[in-house]
N, C-alpha and C positions, 0 to 999 in steps of 0.2 A: 503491499499501500502506499509506498516514499512516493511521497510525489501530494500527498492527500491533505497533511497537514502544516499549517507556516511552521517558522522558526518561532513566534510569540504564539505559544499555549492558549492565551485569551484571545486572539484572531480568530474569527469566522474559518469554517472549514471550507477549502476550497471546492463546489460543487459541481464544478466542469473537470476537474483533475481527473477521474477515469475517460470521460470521451475524449482528453487530451491526449490521454497513454494510446487509446487504442487510435486518435489519428494519426497520431505520430509513429505505427503501424502500419498505415498507408488504409486503414479502414476510413470511409466519409460516411456511411449510414448505420450511423449506432442509433439501434433500438434500446430503452428501457422498457426492462422488462417486471411486473408487482404483482399480484393480487392481494383480496379484500375476503376475509370469511372461512377463513381455515376453521374457526373456532368456534362457531356457531353451532348451533343443536337444528336448527331450520334454515331453509333457503339454500341458496346456492354456493359456490364459489365463485367468485367474479374474479377475472385475471384483465390486463392492460397492457399494450404495448408503447411506448411513444418512442418517436425520431423528432428532436427537434433541430432546429436550423445551428448549425454550430456558428459557436461563441455568443449565444444566447445567454442572455442577461431578465431570469425572473429572480428577482428577490425574497419573495413572498411563498416561493414553492418550495416543501418541504415535504418532509416523513406525514402524512395524511395523519395520523395517527397526534401528532404536534397540535394540529390545527382545529377551530372551534367548524361547528357544518356550515354558518355562514362562512367564512373565511372558504371552504372546502368548496361552496357549489361558486363561491365567485371566478375561485383560479380556475373550475372546470371549465369554464367557456374561456376566460384567457388561455388556457392550453389548448381547448379545440381552435380558437382561435391563428395558433402561434405556431403549434406545431405541425410540420413537416407529413404527419401522417398518426394516426391514434389507430387503433386496432383490441376489440372487444372479444375477449373470449368469455362461456359461461359452462360451469361444470353441473349439473343439475343435482338435487338433493338424491334422484334414484341414483344418478352416474354416483355419486361421495359413496352409498351404500353399498354399491355393486364393486369399485374396484378400491372402494379406499381414498381417502381426503388428502393424501401426497398424490398420487396418480393421479387424480382427479382435477388437483391444482395443475398439477403439470401439462393435463392434455388440455386445462384452459386457457393454459398459458400460450403450450402452441398454437390453439386457434386463434388466440391475441394477434400471435405475431402472424398469422395467417390472412388476419382478415386487414393487416396494413397494404395500405395503398401504395404500398414504399417497399420492395424487398431489401430488409437492412442484410447488410453485410456482414455484421457485428452486431449480440445482444449482451447486455451488463444487464443482469437477473439480480434480484434480489435472493437473496438467501444460501443457502449451502447445496441446493440438487439443480442439475443440469437440468435444459430442457431436450427431450428427445427429438433434434434436429440437426440437420447436417447444415450447420451455421456455427460459425466459430465464435465461442461465449464464455461470458467469465463473470461467477458467483461471486457475490457480495454479502458478508455477513451486515447485515444492518443499512442495507444500502440508501435505503431511501433517505437513510439521512447521508448520505456521503455522496451521492449521484443527483445533478438535477434531472437526466433521464429518466430514472429510477422512481424518484421522486414525483412528478409528472405521473407515471403512470399508477402512483400509488392512490394519487387522487382520484384518476378517472374511475380507478376500479373501485373505489372506495363510495363515490357518489353513485355510481350507476347502481353499485348492491344495495344501496340504501333508500334507491328511490325504488327497488323491487319490494324492497323490504315492506314499506310503505301501501305501495300495492296491493301486497299481498295482507296487511293489514286491513284492507276493505274486503277481500277475498274470503278471508277468513278469521270473523273477528273473533276478539273473546282472549286473544292468545298477548295483545299489545305490539306486535310487531316494530309498527309506526314507533316504539320506543326505545326497545332494546333488538332492534333487526337481527333478532334470532338466536342473541349470546342468552346464556344461562343464567342469567338474573334471578332473584327470589319471586319476584311476580309469574316471571316466564312460567319457574319450575310449577310453580303451586297451580297453571293455570293446564301447564302437561295433565298435572296429577288428579284435577277436575275436570277436565272435558277430556280427556286425551288425547292421541297424538292427533293431527290434522294430514293432510297429503303432503306436506311439503317438510315436513319433521322429519331429520336422519335419523332411521330407525335404527342404525347401528352403534349409535352413541349413549353413552351412560347420561342419562337424564330423562332418556327419549326408550331405550328399550325396555328397561323397566315394564312400560305400561304399554306393550305392544302385545299382543295375540296373535300373530303370524310374524311367519320370517323376512328379514329386510328384501333378501335377495329377490321372495316370491312380490314386491311389492311395484305398481306399476307408477308410473306418472302421471298424477291425475293432475297436475297446477299448470299442464300448458297452455301457455296465450302471449296474446303482444304484451311487451312494454314498450311506452316511450320514454325514454331517459334525457 
């Protein structure tokens, strides 16, 4: 990670250092890749891939978890406006139950990369798991706080997923999806215990499977529909 951190420890991290390293190696179409929704008990895992113009400065773009919901919504529009390309991939709850959350996440990431209107020649991926694609790539622990491209992808993924969960709250009332977005909040666990799992719950996850009477692998996707992000 040489070059990421300045000599002055109090100075901000250079969020373009990783992109710069890839550029110096001859890559020109660098996509940051991140996901949202690995931990929730319900709903999809959503991945995004973003290619930004070389040298762009977006000072407010950072790890989506460090931003308020209002700021994420604002930056979502900024990123779509300024990016060269944005791709989104979705692994629904049925896929999560069928192949496990890690594999569903990597599948969603692959779909996000394939969804880019510009084919990337290098990927910067948040985390430690490579995407199963024949594209040069680098995994980066906590990459959403170290790379502008990954941070932008984290915002796109988070806002897209949150909007989906708000729509699911209308489709499946009583669980509070609009507030906790499917995570294991006490109110969510209480609703599952009282109402039982709804069609978008991940039946292979603790907190849900205890309330299921059928094999997760036998559950079909009953929540397909169109979403406007």
